[in-house]
C-alpha positions as CSV (number, residue, x, y, z in Angstrom):
1,M,58.7,64.6,-50.7
2,P,55.2,63.6,-49.0
3,A,54.5,64.2,-45.5
4,P,55.4,60.8,-43.4
5,N,51.9,58.7,-42.7
6,E,51.4,58.3,-38.4
7,N,53.5,54.7,-38.8
8,T,56.8,56.2,-40.7
9,A,56.0,59.3,-38.0
10,W,56.4,56.9,-34.9
11,A,58.9,54.7,-36.5
12,R,61.2,57.9,-36.2
13,Y,59.8,59.1,-33.2
14,L,61.4,56.2,-31.4
15,R,64.5,56.3,-33.0
16,S,65.1,60.0,-32.8
17,G,62.5,61.4,-30.4
18,S,61.5,64.4,-32.7
19,A,59.3,66.3,-31.8
20,G,57.9,67.0,-35.2
21,D,57.7,63.3,-35.5
22,L,55.6,63.2,-32.2
23,A,53.3,65.9,-33.6
24,I,52.3,64.1,-37.0
25,V,51.4,60.9,-34.6
26,Y,49.3,63.1,-32.4
27,D,47.5,65.0,-35.5
28,A,46.6,61.8,-36.5
29,T,45.5,59.9,-33.5
30,A,44.3,61.9,-30.6
31,A,40.5,61.9,-32.4
32,E,40.1,58.5,-32.1
33,L,42.4,58.3,-28.8
34,L,39.7,61.0,-27.1
35,R,36.8,58.9,-28.7
36,V,38.1,55.8,-26.8
37,A,38.9,57.4,-23.5
38,I,35.4,59.3,-23.7
39,H,34.0,55.5,-24.0
40,L,36.5,54.2,-21.4
41,S,36.3,57.6,-18.7
42,A,33.4,58.4,-16.7
43,S,33.6,62.0,-18.2
44,P,34.5,64.1,-21.0
45,V,37.1,65.9,-18.5
46,E,39.0,62.6,-17.4
47,A,38.7,61.1,-21.3
48,E,41.0,64.5,-21.9
49,D,42.8,64.3,-19.2
50,L,43.7,60.7,-20.4
51,V,44.9,61.3,-23.4
52,Q,47.5,64.0,-22.0
53,V,48.7,61.3,-20.1
54,T,48.9,58.4,-22.9
55,Y,50.9,61.0,-24.9
56,L,53.0,62.2,-21.6
57,L,53.7,58.5,-21.2
58,A,55.0,58.1,-24.8
59,I,57.3,60.8,-24.3
60,E,58.4,59.5,-21.1
61,R,58.7,55.6,-21.8
62,R,59.8,56.2,-25.6
63,D,62.8,53.8,-24.9
64,R,60.0,50.9,-23.6
65,A,57.2,51.6,-26.2
66,P,56.2,48.9,-28.7
67,A,57.1,49.6,-32.4
68,G,55.4,48.8,-35.1
69,D,51.7,50.1,-36.2
70,V,50.9,53.7,-34.1
71,S,48.0,51.7,-33.0
72,T,50.0,49.6,-30.7
73,G,51.7,52.8,-29.3
74,P,49.6,55.9,-27.8
75,A,46.1,53.8,-27.8
76,T,47.4,50.8,-26.3
77,A,48.2,52.7,-23.3
78,T,45.4,54.5,-23.1
79,S,43.5,51.3,-22.7
80,E,46.2,49.9,-19.6
81,R,46.5,53.2,-18.4
82,H,42.4,52.8,-17.4
83,G,42.8,49.0,-16.8
84,R,45.0,49.3,-14.3
85,R,42.4,51.7,-12.2
């Protein structure tokens, strides 16, 4: 059976809270999310913190996270968090 893609893993994570599914999402999206965060942040350290907070929020707010394409989940949280500063 092939490994699930990040969108399938995101949907399963939202339903079950599975750490394995979140790990698939992280592996598939963290590098791009860091690139976006570097663009939005004043320093690479701040960008890394922003990415960490993004995934922490995905865990803490799983019940309120948007379903669908994974790009509407963690990536949206990063841009929204940056906009609230």
